[in-house]
PDB file of all heavy atoms in Angstrom:
ATOM      1  N   MET A   1       0.832  -1.200  -0.003  1.00  0.00           N
ATOM      2  CA  MET A   1      -0.013   0.014  -0.005  1.00  0.00           C
ATOM      3  C   MET A   1       0.868   1.274   0.001  1.00  0.00           C
ATOM      4  O   MET A   1       0.540   2.225  -0.642  1.00  0.00           O
ATOM      5  CB  MET A   1      -0.899  -0.033   1.234  1.00  0.00           C
ATOM      6  CG  MET A   1      -1.995   1.022   1.230  1.00  0.00           C
ATOM      7  SD  MET A   1      -3.174   0.757  -0.140  1.00  0.00           S
ATOM      8  CE  MET A   1      -4.039   2.299  -0.096  1.00  0.00           C
ATOM      9  N   ASN A   2       1.956   1.201   0.745  1.00  0.00           N
ATOM     10  CA  ASN A   2       2.853   2.347   0.831  1.00  0.00           C
ATOM     11  C   ASN A   2       3.552   2.650  -0.489  1.00  0.00           C
ATOM     12  O   ASN A   2       3.735   3.777  -0.864  1.00  0.00           O
ATOM     13  CB  ASN A   2       3.914   2.090   1.929  1.00  0.00           C
ATOM     14  CG  ASN A   2       4.489   3.383   2.475  1.00  0.00           C
ATOM     15  OD1 ASN A   2       3.961   4.448   2.250  1.00  0.00           O
ATOM     16  ND2 ASN A   2       5.587   3.293   3.175  1.00  0.00           N
ATOM     17  N   VAL A   3       3.882   1.544  -1.235  1.00  0.00           N
ATOM     18  CA  VAL A   3       4.506   1.696  -2.546  1.00  0.00           C
ATOM     19  C   VAL A   3       3.523   2.317  -3.501  1.00  0.00           C
ATOM     20  O   VAL A   3       3.868   3.199  -4.303  1.00  0.00           O
ATOM     21  CB  VAL A   3       4.977   0.325  -3.040  1.00  0.00           C
ATOM     22  CG1 VAL A   3       5.514   0.439  -4.477  1.00  0.00           C
ATOM     23  CG2 VAL A   3       6.068  -0.253  -2.119  1.00  0.00           C
ATOM     24  N   LEU A   4       2.275   1.892  -3.413  1.00  0.00           N
ATOM     25  CA  LEU A   4       1.227   2.412  -4.280  1.00  0.00           C
ATOM     26  C   LEU A   4       1.018   3.922  -4.028  1.00  0.00           C
ATOM     27  O   LEU A   4       0.905   4.699  -4.958  1.00  0.00           O
ATOM     28  CB  LEU A   4      -0.083   1.638  -4.023  1.00  0.00           C
ATOM     29  CG  LEU A   4      -1.228   1.892  -5.028  1.00  0.00           C
ATOM     30  CD1 LEU A   4      -0.837   1.322  -6.387  1.00  0.00           C
ATOM     31  CD2 LEU A   4      -2.500   1.235  -4.523  1.00  0.00           C
ATOM     32  N   ARG A   5       1.026   4.271  -2.781  1.00  0.00           N
ATOM     33  CA  ARG A   5       0.867   5.688  -2.421  1.00  0.00           C
ATOM     34  C   ARG A   5       2.036   6.528  -2.938  1.00  0.00           C
ATOM     35  O   ARG A   5       1.817   7.626  -3.438  1.00  0.00           O
ATOM     36  CB  ARG A   5       0.750   5.831  -0.884  1.00  0.00           C
ATOM     37  CG  ARG A   5       0.370   7.237  -0.475  1.00  0.00           C
ATOM     38  CD  ARG A   5       0.233   7.346   1.028  1.00  0.00           C
ATOM     39  NE  ARG A   5      -0.905   6.614   1.534  1.00  0.00           N
ATOM     40  CZ  ARG A   5      -1.058   6.243   2.804  1.00  0.00           C
ATOM     41  NH1 ARG A   5      -0.166   6.546   3.692  1.00  0.00           N
ATOM     42  NH2 ARG A   5      -2.137   5.565   3.192  1.00  0.00           N
ATOM     43  N   SER A   6       3.233   5.981  -2.820  1.00  0.00           N
ATOM     44  CA  SER A   6       4.461   6.662  -3.333  1.00  0.00           C
ATOM     45  C   SER A   6       4.364   6.843  -4.849  1.00  0.00           C
ATOM     46  O   SER A   6       4.683   7.908  -5.392  1.00  0.00           O
ATOM     47  CB  SER A   6       5.692   5.894  -2.988  1.00  0.00           C
ATOM     48  OG  SER A   6       5.912   5.912  -1.588  1.00  0.00           O
ATOM     49  N   ALA A   7       3.945   5.788  -5.537  1.00  0.00           N
ATOM     50  CA  ALA A   7       3.827   5.838  -6.985  1.00  0.00           C
ATOM     51  C   ALA A   7       2.770   6.862  -7.394  1.00  0.00           C
ATOM     52  O   ALA A   7       2.967   7.636  -8.348  1.00  0.00           O
ATOM     53  CB  ALA A   7       3.450   4.440  -7.529  1.00  0.00           C
ATOM     54  N   LEU A   8       1.702   6.927  -6.679  1.00  0.00           N
ATOM     55  CA  LEU A   8       0.622   7.866  -6.927  1.00  0.00           C
ATOM     56  C   LEU A   8       1.111   9.309  -6.727  1.00  0.00           C
ATOM     57  O   LEU A   8       0.803  10.199  -7.511  1.00  0.00           O
ATOM     58  CB  LEU A   8      -0.584   7.582  -6.027  1.00  0.00           C
ATOM     59  CG  LEU A   8      -1.872   8.298  -6.381  1.00  0.00           C
ATOM     60  CD1 LEU A   8      -2.436   7.789  -7.689  1.00  0.00           C
ATOM     61  CD2 LEU A   8      -2.919   8.140  -5.283  1.00  0.00           C
ATOM     62  N   CYS A   9       1.872   9.486  -5.658  1.00  0.00           N
ATOM     63  CA  CYS A   9       2.461  10.819  -5.391  1.00  0.00           C
ATOM     64  C   CYS A   9       3.359  11.273  -6.526  1.00  0.00           C
ATOM     65  O   CYS A   9       3.373  12.434  -6.916  1.00  0.00           O
ATOM     66  CB  CYS A   9       3.261  10.766  -4.082  1.00  0.00           C
ATOM     67  SG  CYS A   9       2.253  11.065  -2.620  1.00  0.00           S
ATOM     68  N   ILE A  10       4.171  10.339  -7.046  1.00  0.00           N
ATOM     69  CA  ILE A  10       5.098  10.650  -8.134  1.00  0.00           C
ATOM     70  C   ILE A  10       4.315  11.018  -9.411  1.00  0.00           C
ATOM     71  O   ILE A  10       4.602  11.971 -10.085  1.00  0.00           O
ATOM     72  CB  ILE A  10       6.081   9.495  -8.379  1.00  0.00           C
ATOM     73  CG1 ILE A  10       7.045   9.421  -7.192  1.00  0.00           C
ATOM     74  CG2 ILE A  10       6.834   9.679  -9.681  1.00  0.00           C
ATOM     75  CD1 ILE A  10       7.838   8.145  -7.130  1.00  0.00           C
ATOM     76  N   VAL A  11       3.296  10.182  -9.692  1.00  0.00           N
ATOM     77  CA  VAL A  11       2.475  10.379 -10.915  1.00  0.00           C
ATOM     78  C   VAL A  11       1.746  11.704 -10.856  1.00  0.00           C
ATOM     79  O   VAL A  11       1.687  12.456 -11.860  1.00  0.00           O
ATOM     80  CB  VAL A  11       1.500   9.197 -11.096  1.00  0.00           C
ATOM     81  CG1 VAL A  11       0.462   9.541 -12.170  1.00  0.00           C
ATOM     82  CG2 VAL A  11       2.283   7.929 -11.501  1.00  0.00           C
ATOM     83  N   VAL A  12       1.182  12.047  -9.707  1.00  0.00           N
ATOM     84  CA  VAL A  12       0.440  13.260  -9.561  1.00  0.00           C
ATOM     85  C   VAL A  12       1.376  14.459  -9.356  1.00  0.00           C
ATOM     86  O   VAL A  12       1.176  15.521  -9.952  1.00  0.00           O
ATOM     87  CB  VAL A  12      -0.598  13.167  -8.404  1.00  0.00           C
ATOM     88  CG1 VAL A  12      -1.278  14.513  -8.126  1.00  0.00           C
ATOM     89  CG2 VAL A  12      -1.641  12.100  -8.720  1.00  0.00           C
ATOM     90  N   GLY A  13       2.365  14.298  -8.480  1.00  0.00           N
ATOM     91  CA  GLY A  13       3.257  15.408  -8.125  1.00  0.00           C
ATOM     92  C   GLY A  13       4.238  15.759  -9.220  1.00  0.00           C
ATOM     93  O   GLY A  13       4.630  16.899  -9.332  1.00  0.00           O
ATOM     94  N   GLY A  14       4.626  14.814 -10.036  1.00  0.00           N
ATOM     95  CA  GLY A  14       5.620  15.065 -11.114  1.00  0.00           C
ATOM     96  C   GLY A  14       5.186  16.143 -12.049  1.00  0.00           C
ATOM     97  O   GLY A  14       5.856  17.164 -12.168  1.00  0.00           O
ATOM     98  N   PRO A  15       4.041  15.958 -12.723  1.00  0.00           N
ATOM     99  CA  PRO A  15       3.561  16.999 -13.648  1.00  0.00           C
ATOM    100  C   PRO A  15       3.304  18.352 -12.972  1.00  0.00           C
ATOM    101  O   PRO A  15       3.579  19.407 -13.552  1.00  0.00           O
ATOM    102  CB  PRO A  15       2.240  16.440 -14.184  1.00  0.00           C
ATOM    103  CG  PRO A  15       2.353  14.978 -14.000  1.00  0.00           C
ATOM    104  CD  PRO A  15       3.188  14.770 -12.790  1.00  0.00           C
ATOM    105  N   VAL A  16       2.817  18.334 -11.705  1.00  0.00           N
ATOM    106  CA  VAL A  16       2.594  19.577 -10.985  1.00  0.00           C
ATOM    107  C   VAL A  16       3.900  20.301 -10.726  1.00  0.00           C
ATOM    108  O   VAL A  16       3.995  21.519 -10.968  1.00  0.00           O
ATOM    109  CB  VAL A  16       1.848  19.271  -9.651  1.00  0.00           C
ATOM    110  CG1 VAL A  16       1.809  20.559  -8.812  1.00  0.00           C
ATOM    111  CG2 VAL A  16       0.469  18.743  -9.899  1.00  0.00           C
ATOM    112  N   LEU A  17       4.925  19.558 -10.302  1.00  0.00           N
ATOM    113  CA  LEU A  17       6.261  20.145 -10.106  1.00  0.00           C
ATOM    114  C   LEU A  17       6.844  20.635 -11.399  1.00  0.00           C
ATOM    115  O   LEU A  17       7.413  21.742 -11.455  1.00  0.00           O
ATOM    116  CB  LEU A  17       7.186  19.094  -9.465  1.00  0.00           C
ATOM    117  CG  LEU A  17       7.191  19.010  -7.961  1.00  0.00           C
ATOM    118  CD1 LEU A  17       8.034  17.800  -7.522  1.00  0.00           C
ATOM    119  CD2 LEU A  17       7.687  20.275  -7.314  1.00  0.00           C
ATOM    120  N   ALA A  18       6.690  19.875 -12.480  1.00  0.00           N
ATOM    121  CA  ALA A  18       7.200  20.264 -13.763  1.00  0.00           C
ATOM    122  C   ALA A  18       6.501  21.566 -14.221  1.00  0.00           C
ATOM    123  O   ALA A  18       7.173  22.472 -14.767  1.00  0.00           O
ATOM    124  CB  ALA A  18       6.958  19.148 -14.780  1.00  0.00           C
ATOM    125  N   TRP A  19       5.194  21.646 -14.032  1.00  0.00           N
ATOM    126  CA  TRP A  19       4.435  22.831 -14.413  1.00  0.00           C
ATOM    127  C   TRP A  19       4.896  24.053 -13.645  1.00  0.00           C
ATOM    128  O   TRP A  19       5.080  25.116 -14.182  1.00  0.00           O
ATOM    129  CB  TRP A  19       2.940  22.564 -14.190  1.00  0.00           C
ATOM    130  CG  TRP A  19       2.091  23.738 -14.525  1.00  0.00           C
ATOM    131  CD1 TRP A  19       1.408  24.536 -13.635  1.00  0.00           C
ATOM    132  CD2 TRP A  19       1.839  24.301 -15.814  1.00  0.00           C
ATOM    133  NE1 TRP A  19       0.779  25.539 -14.333  1.00  0.00           N
ATOM    134  CE2 TRP A  19       0.997  25.414 -15.673  1.00  0.00           C
ATOM    135  CE3 TRP A  19       2.252  23.908 -17.126  1.00  0.00           C
ATOM    136  CZ2 TRP A  19       0.547  26.177 -16.753  1.00  0.00           C
ATOM    137  CZ3 TRP A  19       1.811  24.694 -18.171  1.00  0.00           C
ATOM    138  CH2 TRP A  19       0.971  25.803 -17.980  1.00  0.00           C
ATOM    139  N   LYS A  20       5.128  23.869 -12.329  1.00  0.00           N
ATOM    140  CA  LYS A  20       5.583  24.980 -11.477  1.00  0.00           C
ATOM    141  C   LYS A  20       6.986  25.428 -11.915  1.00  0.00           C
ATOM    142  O   LYS A  20       7.259  26.617 -11.933  1.00  0.00           O
ATOM    143  CB  LYS A  20       5.590  24.565 -10.021  1.00  0.00           C
ATOM    144  CG  LYS A  20       4.195  24.541  -9.422  1.00  0.00           C
ATOM    145  CD  LYS A  20       4.202  24.359  -7.917  1.00  0.00           C
ATOM    146  CE  LYS A  20       2.804  24.442  -7.354  1.00  0.00           C
ATOM    147  NZ  LYS A  20       2.764  24.321  -5.900  1.00  0.00           N
ATOM    148  N   ALA A  21       7.822  24.485 -12.217  1.00  0.00           N
ATOM    149  CA  ALA A  21       9.192  24.800 -12.658  1.00  0.00           C
ATOM    150  C   ALA A  21       9.155  25.518 -14.007  1.00  0.00           C
ATOM    151  O   ALA A  21       9.889  26.493 -14.208  1.00  0.00           O
ATOM    152  CB  ALA A  21      10.009  23.516 -12.781  1.00  0.00           C
ATOM    153  N   LEU A  22       8.252  25.095 -14.872  1.00  0.00           N
ATOM    154  CA  LEU A  22       8.109  25.713 -16.176  1.00  0.00           C
ATOM    155  C   LEU A  22       7.582  27.165 -16.022  1.00  0.00           C
ATOM    156  O   LEU A  22       8.091  28.059 -16.674  1.00  0.00           O
ATOM    157  CB  LEU A  22       7.116  24.878 -17.033  1.00  0.00           C
ATOM    158  CG  LEU A  22       7.169  25.118 -18.534  1.00  0.00           C
ATOM    159  CD1 LEU A  22       8.464  24.600 -19.103  1.00  0.00           C
ATOM    160  CD2 LEU A  22       5.980  24.431 -19.196  1.00  0.00           C
ATOM    161  N   ALA A  23       6.633  27.340 -15.130  1.00  0.00           N
ATOM    162  CA  ALA A  23       6.072  28.666 -14.882  1.00  0.00           C
ATOM    163  C   ALA A  23       7.132  29.594 -14.312  1.00  0.00           C
ATOM    164  O   ALA A  23       7.234  30.755 -14.691  1.00  0.00           O
ATOM    165  CB  ALA A  23       4.900  28.552 -13.929  1.00  0.00           C
ATOM    166  N   LEU A  24       7.952  29.039 -13.388  1.00  0.00           N
ATOM    167  CA  LEU A  24       9.045  29.817 -12.803  1.00  0.00           C
ATOM    168  C   LEU A  24      10.071  30.228 -13.863  1.00  0.00           C
ATOM    169  O   LEU A  24      10.536  31.359 -13.886  1.00  0.00           O
ATOM    170  CB  LEU A  24       9.695  29.014 -11.712  1.00  0.00           C
ATOM    171  CG  LEU A  24      10.598  29.776 -10.723  1.00  0.00           C
ATOM    172  CD1 LEU A  24       9.750  30.670  -9.829  1.00  0.00           C
ATOM    173  CD2 LEU A  24      11.350  28.771  -9.869  1.00  0.00           C
ATOM    174  N   LEU A  25      10.370  29.283 -14.731  1.00  0.00           N
ATOM    175  CA  LEU A  25      11.337  29.527 -15.817  1.00  0.00           C
ATOM    176  C   LEU A  25      10.800  30.582 -16.765  1.00  0.00           C
ATOM    177  O   LEU A  25      11.521  31.488 -17.179  1.00  0.00           O
ATOM    178  CB  LEU A  25      11.538  28.217 -16.596  1.00  0.00           C
ATOM    179  CG  LEU A  25      12.955  28.022 -17.132  1.00  0.00           C
ATOM    180  CD1 LEU A  25      13.819  27.375 -16.084  1.00  0.00           C
ATOM    181  CD2 LEU A  25      12.924  27.132 -18.355  1.00  0.00           C
ATOM    182  N   ALA A  26       9.506  30.515 -17.070  1.00  0.00           N
ATOM    183  CA  ALA A  26       8.888  31.504 -17.978  1.00  0.00           C
ATOM    184  C   ALA A  26       8.911  32.887 -17.318  1.00  0.00           C
ATOM    185  O   ALA A  26       9.181  33.893 -17.997  1.00  0.00           O
ATOM    186  CB  ALA A  26       7.462  31.085 -18.277  1.00  0.00           C
ATOM    187  N   GLN A  27       8.680  32.933 -16.035  1.00  0.00           N
ATOM    188  CA  GLN A  27       8.716  34.198 -15.281  1.00  0.00           C
ATOM    189  C   GLN A  27      10.109  34.797 -15.321  1.00  0.00           C
ATOM    190  O   GLN A  27      10.275  36.015 -15.534  1.00  0.00           O
ATOM    191  CB  GLN A  27       8.263  33.936 -13.871  1.00  0.00           C
ATOM    192  CG  GLN A  27       7.589  35.118 -13.208  1.00  0.00           C
ATOM    193  CD  GLN A  27       7.003  34.731 -11.860  1.00  0.00           C
ATOM    194  OE1 GLN A  27       7.291  33.661 -11.331  1.00  0.00           O
ATOM    195  NE2 GLN A  27       6.151  35.579 -11.322  1.00  0.00           N
ATOM    196  N   LEU A  28      11.098  33.956 -15.125  1.00  0.00           N
ATOM    197  CA  LEU A  28      12.500  34.384 -15.147  1.00  0.00           C
ATOM    198  C   LEU A  28      12.871  34.906 -16.546  1.00  0.00           C
ATOM    199  O   LEU A  28      13.517  35.944 -16.676  1.00  0.00           O
ATOM    200  CB  LEU A  28      13.384  33.196 -14.748  1.00  0.00           C
ATOM    201  CG  LEU A  28      14.802  33.535 -14.372  1.00  0.00           C
ATOM    202  CD1 LEU A  28      14.899  34.315 -13.087  1.00  0.00           C
ATOM    203  CD2 LEU A  28      15.605  32.251 -14.240  1.00  0.00           C
ATOM    204  N   ALA A  29      12.445  34.173 -17.578  1.00  0.00           N
ATOM    205  CA  ALA A  29      12.746  34.563 -18.958  1.00  0.00           C
ATOM    206  C   ALA A  29      12.080  35.914 -19.274  1.00  0.00           C
ATOM    207  O   ALA A  29      12.692  36.778 -19.903  1.00  0.00           O
ATOM    208  CB  ALA A  29      12.253  33.486 -19.928  1.00  0.00           C
ATOM    209  N   ALA A  30      10.849  36.118 -18.797  1.00  0.00           N
ATOM    210  CA  ALA A  30      10.145  37.368 -19.018  1.00  0.00           C
ATOM    211  C   ALA A  30      10.841  38.506 -18.308  1.00  0.00           C
ATOM    212  O   ALA A  30      10.948  39.590 -18.857  1.00  0.00           O
ATOM    213  CB  ALA A  30       8.695  37.224 -18.545  1.00  0.00           C
ATOM    214  N   ALA A  31      11.334  38.264 -17.101  1.00  0.00           N
ATOM    215  CA  ALA A  31      12.050  39.291 -16.355  1.00  0.00           C
ATOM    216  C   ALA A  31      13.352  39.681 -17.080  1.00  0.00           C
ATOM    217  O   ALA A  31      13.670  40.866 -17.193  1.00  0.00           O
ATOM    218  CB  ALA A  31      12.314  38.809 -14.959  1.00  0.00           C
ATOM    219  N   LEU A  32      14.058  38.686 -17.560  1.00  0.00           N
ATOM    220  CA  LEU A  32      15.304  38.920 -18.280  1.00  0.00           C
ATOM    221  C   LEU A  32      15.036  39.692 -19.577  1.00  0.00           C
ATOM    222  O   LEU A  32      15.750  40.620 -19.904  1.00  0.00           O
ATOM    223  CB  LEU A  32      16.014  37.601 -18.614  1.00  0.00           C
ATOM    224  CG  LEU A  32      16.797  36.968 -17.489  1.00  0.00           C
ATOM    225  CD1 LEU A  32      17.253  35.568 -17.841  1.00  0.00           C
ATOM    226  CD2 LEU A  32      18.010  37.837 -17.103  1.00  0.00           C
ATOM    227  N   LEU A  33      13.992  39.312 -20.279  1.00  0.00           N
ATOM    228  CA  LEU A  33      13.593  39.975 -21.515  1.00  0.00           C
ATOM    229  C   LEU A  33      13.211  41.404 -21.228  1.00  0.00           C
ATOM    230  O   LEU A  33      13.585  42.331 -21.984  1.00  0.00           O
ATOM    231  CB  LEU A  33      12.435  39.218 -22.184  1.00  0.00           C
ATOM    232  CG  LEU A  33      12.097  39.641 -23.610  1.00  0.00           C
ATOM    233  CD1 LEU A  33      13.237  39.313 -24.554  1.00  0.00           C
ATOM    234  CD2 LEU A  33      10.804  38.967 -24.062  1.00  0.00           C
ATOM    235  N   GLY A  34      12.500  41.628 -20.135  1.00  0.00           N
ATOM    236  CA  GLY A  34      12.096  42.971 -19.719  1.00  0.00           C
ATOM    237  C   GLY A  34      13.301  43.833 -19.442  1.00  0.00           C
ATOM    238  O   GLY A  34      13.364  44.998 -19.871  1.00  0.00           O
ATOM    239  N   LEU A  35      14.288  43.269 -18.736  1.00  0.00           N
ATOM    240  CA  LEU A  35      15.510  44.004 -18.470  1.00  0.00           C
ATOM    241  C   LEU A  35      16.284  44.348 -19.723  1.00  0.00           C
ATOM    242  O   LEU A  35      16.801  45.461 -19.897  1.00  0.00           O
ATOM    243  CB  LEU A  35      16.426  43.173 -17.544  1.00  0.00           C
ATOM    244  CG  LEU A  35      16.101  43.206 -16.075  1.00  0.00           C
ATOM    245  CD1 LEU A  35      16.945  42.141 -15.333  1.00  0.00           C
ATOM    246  CD2 LEU A  35      16.326  44.549 -15.466  1.00  0.00           C
ATOM    247  N   LEU A  36      16.331  43.376 -20.642  1.00  0.00           N
ATOM    248  CA  LEU A  36      17.002  43.591 -21.890  1.00  0.00           C
ATOM    249  C   LEU A  36      16.345  44.689 -22.720  1.00  0.00           C
ATOM    250  O   LEU A  36      16.992  45.554 -23.251  1.00  0.00           O
ATOM    251  CB  LEU A  36      17.009  42.272 -22.698  1.00  0.00           C
ATOM    252  CG  LEU A  36      17.901  42.223 -23.932  1.00  0.00           C
ATOM    253  CD1 LEU A  36      19.350  42.195 -23.526  1.00  0.00           C
ATOM    254  CD2 LEU A  36      17.560  40.982 -24.760  1.00  0.00           C
ATOM    255  N   LEU A  37      15.034  44.644 -22.765  1.00  0.00           N
ATOM    256  CA  LEU A  37      14.259  45.662 -23.509  1.00  0.00           C
ATOM    257  C   LEU A  37      14.412  47.028 -22.885  1.00  0.00           C
ATOM    258  O   LEU A  37      14.537  48.014 -23.570  1.00  0.00           O
ATOM    259  CB  LEU A  37      12.785  45.257 -23.617  1.00  0.00           C
ATOM    260  CG  LEU A  37      12.457  44.111 -24.554  1.00  0.00           C
ATOM    261  CD1 LEU A  37      10.994  43.747 -24.449  1.00  0.00           C
ATOM    262  CD2 LEU A  37      12.813  44.476 -25.993  1.00  0.00           C
ATOM    263  N   ALA A  38      14.403  47.054 -21.556  1.00  0.00           N
ATOM    264  CA  ALA A  38      14.603  48.305 -20.826  1.00  0.00           C
ATOM    265  C   ALA A  38      15.987  48.890 -21.122  1.00  0.00           C
ATOM    266  O   ALA A  38      16.136  50.093 -21.331  1.00  0.00           O
ATOM    267  CB  ALA A  38      14.406  48.113 -19.342  1.00  0.00           C
ATOM    268  N   GLY A  39      16.968  48.044 -21.149  1.00  0.00           N
ATOM    269  CA  GLY A  39      18.340  48.446 -21.476  1.00  0.00           C
ATOM    270  C   GLY A  39      18.441  48.971 -22.907  1.00  0.00           C
ATOM    271  O   GLY A  39      19.067  50.000 -23.153  1.00  0.00           O
ATOM    272  N   CYS A  40      17.786  48.320 -23.841  1.00  0.00           N
ATOM    273  CA  CYS A  40      17.801  48.730 -25.232  1.00  0.00           C
ATOM    274  C   CYS A  40      17.088  50.082 -25.350  1.00  0.00           C
ATOM    275  O   CYS A  40      17.534  50.970 -26.080  1.00  0.00           O
ATOM    276  CB  CYS A  40      17.077  47.709 -26.126  1.00  0.00           C
ATOM    277  SG  CYS A  40      18.065  46.229 -26.396  1.00  0.00           S
ATOM    278  N   HIS A  41      16.006  50.224 -24.664  1.00  0.00           N
ATOM    279  CA  HIS A  41      15.195  51.429 -24.702  1.00  0.00           C
ATOM    280  C   HIS A  41      16.046  52.607 -24.165  1.00  0.00           C
ATOM    281  O   HIS A  41      16.065  53.698 -24.741  1.00  0.00           O
ATOM    282  CB  HIS A  41      13.923  51.239 -23.868  1.00  0.00           C
ATOM    283  CG  HIS A  41      13.052  52.425 -23.864  1.00  0.00           C
ATOM    284  ND1 HIS A  41      12.374  52.847 -24.979  1.00  0.00           N
ATOM    285  CD2 HIS A  41      12.713  53.324 -22.863  1.00  0.00           C
ATOM    286  CE1 HIS A  41      11.686  53.960 -24.674  1.00  0.00           C
ATOM    287  NE2 HIS A  41      11.882  54.232 -23.415  1.00  0.00           N
ATOM    288  N   GLU A  42      16.728  52.330 -23.081  1.00  0.00           N
ATOM    289  CA  GLU A  42      17.587  53.366 -22.446  1.00  0.00           C
ATOM    290  C   GLU A  42      18.708  53.783 -23.425  1.00  0.00           C
ATOM    291  O   GLU A  42      19.003  54.950 -23.605  1.00  0.00           O
ATOM    292  CB  GLU A  42      18.183  52.832 -21.182  1.00  0.00           C
ATOM    293  CG  GLU A  42      18.606  53.911 -20.183  1.00  0.00           C
ATOM    294  CD  GLU A  42      19.037  53.322 -18.880  1.00  0.00           C
ATOM    295  OE1 GLU A  42      18.187  52.715 -18.192  1.00  0.00           O
ATOM    296  OE2 GLU A  42      20.187  53.478 -18.520  1.00  0.00           O
ATOM    297  N   ALA A  43      19.326  52.791 -24.059  1.00  0.00           N
ATOM    298  CA  ALA A  43      20.406  53.053 -25.028  1.00  0.00           C
ATOM    299  C   ALA A  43      19.874  53.834 -26.216  1.00  0.00           C
ATOM    300  O   ALA A  43      20.526  54.759 -26.719  1.00  0.00           O
ATOM    301  CB  ALA A  43      21.030  51.725 -25.474  1.00  0.00           C
ATOM    302  N   GLY A  44      18.682  53.486 -26.652  1.00  0.00           N
ATOM    303  CA  GLY A  44      18.037  54.190 -27.743  1.00  0.00           C
ATOM    304  C   GLY A  44      17.755  55.648 -27.418  1.00  0.00           C
ATOM    305  O   GLY A  44      17.970  56.545 -28.233  1.00  0.00           O
ATOM    306  N   ASP A  45      17.293  55.885 -26.207  1.00  0.00           N
ATOM    307  CA  ASP A  45      17.018  57.235 -25.730  1.00  0.00           C
ATOM    308  C   ASP A  45      18.311  58.049 -25.714  1.00  0.00           C
ATOM    309  O   ASP A  45      18.329  59.222 -26.096  1.00  0.00           O
ATOM    310  CB  ASP A  45      16.401  57.230 -24.376  1.00  0.00           C
ATOM    311  CG  ASP A  45      14.918  56.939 -24.394  1.00  0.00           C
ATOM    312  OD1 ASP A  45      14.378  56.807 -25.541  1.00  0.00           O
ATOM    313  OD2 ASP A  45      14.296  56.841 -23.347  1.00  0.00           O
ATOM    314  N   ARG A  46      19.380  57.449 -25.230  1.00  0.00           N
ATOM    315  CA  ARG A  46      20.676  58.099 -25.188  1.00  0.00           C
ATOM    316  C   ARG A  46      21.142  58.493 -26.587  1.00  0.00           C
ATOM    317  O   ARG A  46      21.673  59.592 -26.816  1.00  0.00           O
ATOM    318  CB  ARG A  46      21.722  57.211 -24.524  1.00  0.00           C
ATOM    319  CG  ARG A  46      21.668  57.269 -23.043  1.00  0.00           C
ATOM    320  CD  ARG A  46      22.957  56.797 -22.383  1.00  0.00           C
ATOM    321  NE  ARG A  46      22.702  56.413 -21.016  1.00  0.00           N
ATOM    322  CZ  ARG A  46      22.895  55.201 -20.537  1.00  0.00           C
ATOM    323  NH1 ARG A  46      23.358  54.237 -21.331  1.00  0.00           N
ATOM    324  NH2 ARG A  46      22.635  54.914 -19.275  1.00  0.00           N
ATOM    325  N   ALA A  47      20.958  57.570 -27.532  1.00  0.00           N
ATOM    326  CA  ALA A  47      21.392  57.830 -28.907  1.00  0.00           C
ATOM    327  C   ALA A  47      20.564  58.936 -29.529  1.00  0.00           C
ATOM    328  O   ALA A  47      21.116  59.778 -30.258  1.00  0.00           O
ATOM    329  CB  ALA A  47      21.298  56.537 -29.711  1.00  0.00           C
ATOM    330  N   LEU A  48      19.273  58.924 -29.235  1.00  0.00           N
ATOM    331  CA  LEU A  48      18.377  59.933 -29.840  1.00  0.00           C
ATOM    332  C   LEU A  48      18.568  61.333 -29.214  1.00  0.00           C
ATOM    333  O   LEU A  48      18.647  62.298 -29.919  1.00  0.00           O
ATOM    334  CB  LEU A  48      16.905  59.515 -29.667  1.00  0.00           C
ATOM    335  CG  LEU A  48      16.369  58.463 -30.637  1.00  0.00           C
ATOM    336  CD1 LEU A  48      15.000  58.025 -30.211  1.00  0.00           C
ATOM    337  CD2 LEU A  48      16.361  58.969 -32.078  1.00  0.00           C
ATOM    338  N   PHE A  49      18.614  61.351 -27.910  1.00  0.00           N
ATOM    339  CA  PHE A  49      18.628  62.647 -27.208  1.00  0.00           C
ATOM    340  C   PHE A  49      19.976  63.062 -26.696  1.00  0.00           C
ATOM    341  O   PHE A  49      20.128  64.074 -26.066  1.00  0.00           O
ATOM    342  CB  PHE A  49      17.611  62.636 -26.057  1.00  0.00           C
ATOM    343  CG  PHE A  49      16.207  62.235 -26.500  1.00  0.00           C
ATOM    344  CD1 PHE A  49      15.632  61.070 -26.039  1.00  0.00           C
ATOM    345  CD2 PHE A  49      15.502  63.033 -27.383  1.00  0.00           C
ATOM    346  CE1 PHE A  49      14.356  60.702 -26.470  1.00  0.00           C
ATOM    347  CE2 PHE A  49      14.240  62.679 -27.794  1.00  0.00           C
ATOM    348  CZ  PHE A  49      13.655  61.499 -27.360  1.00  0.00           C
ATOM    349  N   GLY A  50      20.998  62.268 -26.971  1.00  0.00           N
ATOM    350  CA  GLY A  50      22.360  62.594 -26.583  1.00  0.00           C
ATOM    351  C   GLY A  50      22.516  62.829 -25.076  1.00  0.00           C
ATOM    352  O   GLY A  50      23.148  63.800 -24.670  1.00  0.00           O
ATOM    353  N   ASP A  51      21.896  61.993 -24.293  1.00  0.00           N
ATOM    354  CA  ASP A  51      21.935  62.146 -22.837  1.00  0.00           C
ATOM    355  C   ASP A  51      23.169  61.488 -22.260  1.00  0.00           C
ATOM    356  O   ASP A  51      23.274  60.323 -22.176  1.00  0.00           O
ATOM    357  CB  ASP A  51      20.655  61.562 -22.218  1.00  0.00           C
ATOM    358  CG  ASP A  51      20.407  62.106 -20.865  1.00  0.00           C
ATOM    359  OD1 ASP A  51      20.941  63.212 -20.527  1.00  0.00           O
ATOM    360  OD2 ASP A  51      19.654  61.441 -20.090  1.00  0.00           O
TER     361      ASP A  51
END
C-alpha cells in the first residue's frame, strides 16, 4: 500500500512540479527579456537625445 501511495504521489506530483518549474522559468525569462528591452530602450534614448 505504501509503494502504491508513493507511486501515486510521483504520478500526480511530477507534472505539478514540472508545471511549477516551467512557470518559474517562464517568469524568469520574461524578467530577463524585460531588463534587456529596458536596457535597449535606455540606449536608444541616449542615442536619440544625446543624454
